[in-house]
Structures are given as structure tokens and as C-alpha cells.
N, C-alpha and C positions, 0 to 999 in steps of 0.2 A: 474458447478454452473450456475446461472441464466445469461442472455443473458447481462442486466445490469451490473454486474459485472465482465464479461468477456471484456465488451467494455470499461468500467471506466480504469480498468488494463490495458487493450492496450494501453490505451490514455494517461496513467501515464508513460508507459514505451516507448511512441512515443516522448513526452514531454522530459523524460530524457536523450535519446540518442541523437536525432536529433533536439530537441527543439529551441537549439542557433542557428543554422544552417538556419532551414527552418523556424522558427515561429510556429504558430498555425496549421499548415498544417501536422507538426509533430504528431500531438493529431489524428489528421483524419486518415492518414495511420496506426497509431498502433491500432486506433479503430477498424477500417475495417479487417486489416489481423488479429486481436487477434480472430475473430468470423470465420476465412476461415473454421477451422475444422468441424464446424455444418452444413456445407453444408448436411451431412448425412440425415438430415432431410427430404430431398428432396427423400428419399428411401422411404417416405410414399405414392408416386405416384406410384412405380411398385413393391411392394413387401407387401408380408401379414403383419396383425399386428402383429404375435408373431416374426416375421422375421424381421419386422422394428426397435422392440425394443431390438432385438440381433445387428441388424447393426449400430444403434446409437451408439456413441461412440465406433466403431470400428477401421476399417483401417483408416477411416480420423483421427484418436485419436492417430496414432501410430508413434513411431520414423521414420518410414521408410518413411510414408507421408510427416512429418515435415520437414525430410532433403530434400526431393524430390520437394516441395513446394516453400523452402526457396531459393535453390539455384536457381529453376527455374523465381521465379519471380524478384530476388535479378538481374538476366542477365536482364530479359526482360525489368526492369524498366528503364535500359540506353537508351533504344530505347523510350518507352515510356514517362519518364518524362525529359525533358532538363533543367539541374539546374548543372550546376559548383560546387555548393558548396557541393556536394553529389555523392559519385562515387558506382558502384556496391555492392563495400564491405558494405558499408554503409546500404544500403536498404537491403541487406541480412542478414546483422546482426538484423536489426529492426525486418525483418519478422519473424525471427530464433524465437526471445527472445519472439515478443509476441504472437506467436503460443505457445512457450513451455510454457509460462504462462496459456494459455489455457489449457493444457493436465495437467500441473500442479495441477490447481486448481480442474479439474475434478477428478483427482486421490485421491482427499482428501474425497469425497463424498461416500457414500454406493453404487450407482450406479458403479462405476467404468471406467475404459477405457482396450481397449484392444491396450495398448502400444506396443506388440510385434507381431502385424497383419503384413502382412499375413501369418508369419512364427508359428506363435503361437496362440492359441486364450484365452491362458491366461489373465484373467482380473484385472487388480491391481486398489486396493480400498484400503485407510487406514483409514476410516470411521472416520474422525477428524473433519467434519464441516457440517451442512446441504445446500441443494443445495441454498438455499438464507438466507442469515445471513445478516442483518444489522449492526452489530457491526464491520463489517470487511469492506462492502460495503460504508459506510459513511464515513471515512478517505480517502478513494480514491476521492468519490465524489468532498468534500473541495479541496482536494489537486489539484486535474486536473481543478473545476471551477474557482477558484482563478487566475492562470494562464493564463486561457481562457479569463477572461472578466477583467482581469488589464492591465496595463501597460507591456508590452513585454521588456520595457527596466529597467525596477527594478528588483534589484537583489531579494531585499525583496519579491516580488510577486511570482517569478519563485522558490524559495525555498519551497514555500509550496507544491509544487508536490512531492517535495523529502521528508518533511515531513508526508504527505499524504502517501506514499509509506512504509516509517519507520513504522509505527504505524499500518497499515495493516498488515505490513510482520510481527512486535511483536504479533500482535493477532494469525496469524497462529501459531507462535510458541507456543504461551500459549495452544490454542486449543488441540496441541499432549501433553502438559505437560497436560493438564485436562482429555484428554483421557486417559493416563495411571494409572494415579491416581483413576478414577472411574474405567477401569478395574480391577484393584487391589482390590478395595473395594469392587466391586459386585461379583468377583469371591471368595472373601473370606469367603463373606454371603452365597454365592451360596454351596460352600464345609461345610462349619459350618452346614449346614441343611441338610448334606448328599444327597444330589442330586446328581442323576449320569447322564453323557452327554457327547458327543465327544469332544464338542469344546465351546468355548464362545467367543460372540462377543458385542462389544458396540458401538453404533451409537447414535448421538446428536437427539433431538427430533425439531421438527421447529422453525426456525428463532434466535437458541440462541446454548450455548453451555456450559450451566449450568443445564441442566434437561437431563438427557441420559435415553436410551433405553439400556438394557442386554439381551442378549437370547442365550439360548444353545439348540443344537438340539442331538437327537440318532434317532432310526430308526423310532421309534412310534409317535414323535412328538416334540415339542419344550416349555422349559421354559422360561418365560418370565417375565422381570420386569424393576421397574424406579427408579433412583435413582438421585435426585438435589445434588450439591455439597453444597448446603447449607439446608440438612436435617440433623436434630438433631441425628437421629438413623442411624446406617450402617448395621442394617439388613435391608435386601432387602424383599418383599412380592413377591414371583414369582408366575406366575398362570400358570396353564398347557393347552396349546393347542395341539390337536391330529393332528398328519399330513392327517389320512383318505386316504391313499394309496389305498384303497380298491376303491375307489371311481371312479378309474379312470381306471379299467377294460376295459371299453366301449372306452377307447383310448390309448390302448395298443400300437398302431404304428403311431398314430398322431403326426405329424408334429412339430404344437404348442407345445405340451406337451413338446417334446425335446428340442426346443426354450428356453421355458421358464423354465425348469429344468437347462438348462446350465447358463441361466441369472441369477438363482436366487443363484446360486450354491449349491442348496440343501435347502436353507432356506426359505420353503414353506411349507403351508398346505393349502387341498380342503376343500370348505365351500359347503354347501348345503342350497338356499334359494329360496321356493315357486318352488321347482323341478328344479333350473338353480344351476348348480354347478359353482364353481368360483377358481381360481387358486389365491392364495395370495401369494404376495412375502412380509416375513418379516420384510427384511431389512429396507424397507421404513417407516416401523412404523404404527401406529394407527395415524387416523386421529384429535381424540379427546379421552377424557377421561383419556389415562395416568395413570389409575388405575385398570379399569376393564377390565376382558377377553372379554367383549361383545361389546366393541368399535370396528367401524369397520377399516380394514385396507387399507392404501392408495393406495395400488396396489390390483386391483381385475380385474382378466381377466376372461371375459364369456366363460366356455367352450361350449356353445350351436352353433351348426354350425348356419354359417353366422352371427353369432353376430357381433354386432360394439364395436371394442376394442381401436379406436384410442385415447380414453382417459382410458384407462386403468389405466395409473399412472396418478390419479388426485389428487392435494394436496388440494382441495378447497371443498371435501365432507364432508362439517359440517353439523351438523344436527340442532344445534344452530345456533342463529344470530351470526357475527363475533364477535361483541362485548364480549357475554357472552364466546365464544370460545378462543378469548385472555384473558380474564379474568383468565378462568380456567388455564391457560397456564401458565401464570404470578403467578397465586396463588400455582400453582404444585411446579413450580420453587422454589420459597420464601419457599418450606418446609413444606407449607398447603395438 
């Protein structure tokens, strides 16, 4: 998830756990520690672009790291922060839950996380929510804001944090229910059209959980389609994207290709534009269109030697102005 959402959820958890004991400081500590797993972004300073993409949400997003850092920080705070109202166990629980919330949210996105590292490089991803979703974030924001600016002695004000957590958590449950419903609809349509593949995945489009992308792979390529829960028809128009693995022959032993294939879990295709080869990770979807095969994909890694790929995953590569892009998205969600 995005940094704002992680920060708000951490603040909300801090308020819920220690707010009555140490006041607004609980929000600050919760917000701060909830973002600790993202220290892996520093890998950009010493890792190649492809390795950094794989390193992100790796070991710093694992259970091993979570337990180690929570216990260590809990022990250290008894020396750093002299406050008789809170003991090291209280701090450890705060750090554990705030960082656990970070792992939980990241596991719900298509990027996933290496929850078992360094013992296993499996990436856990439930594909139920987009990396930024205002329907989830807004209740957290309101729930945290009111206790932060309001009268700390008022029970009515402090309850807003609980309300925000309940609404946002309910929304997460809604995303799982919607995910299962859409998966069933799209798979049924796929099978009715007698299309053949090895698997089937659905993931939400930007900023919502109403319009979903479904894709299915085989050795030669992928079938991709879109479905909104407000669509009147349940027959999905799937389009075909060829994998084009033959274009990778010059990169047979290339480290970047190995890293990208592992990251994408095999959900990729190779495109060629003006003699430049790109590795496209299908899981991140298209940045606009949502109806046509020629709309660009959000993840495009330039395979040319020494190419700049620090923004290979770019969520704002829109050809049209923001208003037009957003209008197109809303209209497609509405089933138009």
C-alpha cells in the first residue's frame, strides 16, 4: 500500500493501544514504526534496478524481520523513553502490531511480499486491493484526525478512531468478497468461451475494487479481460497478448530477466517499441483504456543495457489529462 495509508493505519493502531496512556504520542510512534518495513527502499543506493524491485517487500517484510525488530525495539525503548505509564511489553506489542499491519496491507496487493524470507522466497499476494484505495484510506484519516485535533478528555472524540478502524476493516472484508465474486464470474465466462490456459487471476484496477482485471496464462501468452460489478452483461471480452519469449534469446543468461521473471511469477510479456525491448508485468495492469489490447501497461522494464528503470513501475504514465483518465475509469466502473 501507499505510505499515507500505512502511516494512518499505524497511527490508528497506536491510538487504540496506547492512546489513553500517553496521548497523541501513541499516534506518532505507531505511524513511525508502521513504515519501518519500507526501509528496503534504500536498496536503490546499492542494487541494480531489477534486483531492487525484487528486494523491495522482501526480507524487511518477513515474519522473521517483524519478530526480530519488534522485540529489539521493545527492549531498547525502556532505555530511550522514560515513561512509567508504559513498559517494554507495551512497546513491543505496539511495534509488533503496527508492523504486522504493514505486512497485512502489502500482502493484499498484487506486488505481494516475501513473508517467509530468508528461508523461502515465496511471495504472498491476495490481489484484493489496489496499492492506493481512497475507500479504505479515508475512514482511517477521519478516525485519526478527530482524536488528534480534538479534546483528549472527550470519550466521544476518542471513539472516532475505533469507528475509522471498524469501517476500514469492513472494507477489507468487502474486497475479499468482491474478489471471490468477480473471480467466479470471469472464470465462468472464460470457460464458456472455451478458452484454454493454466491458471486464472483477478486484481483490481486503480483506486477502486469495483472494476477488475482478469488474466490467464499459457506458454504462448495471456488472455486479459475486464469486469465491473456494475456491468449488465457477464460475458467478458478477452483479448490476447503474446508472451514473445523468442525476443529474449539475446538475454539468455541475463540477471535482470531472471529477477523479473521471479518477481512477475511468470505473468509477463515482451514488447518491442522502436527497436527497444520491454519486459511488461501483467499483474500491475494497464494505465488507461481498460478495454483495448494496445493500452500501455503500468510495469515496463527497458531491457536495453544501462537503461534507466528506477521508474519501471510507474502508475502515472497516462496519455490523456488526469481528468479525462479519471472520467474514463469512472465510466468503465459504471459499466459504460
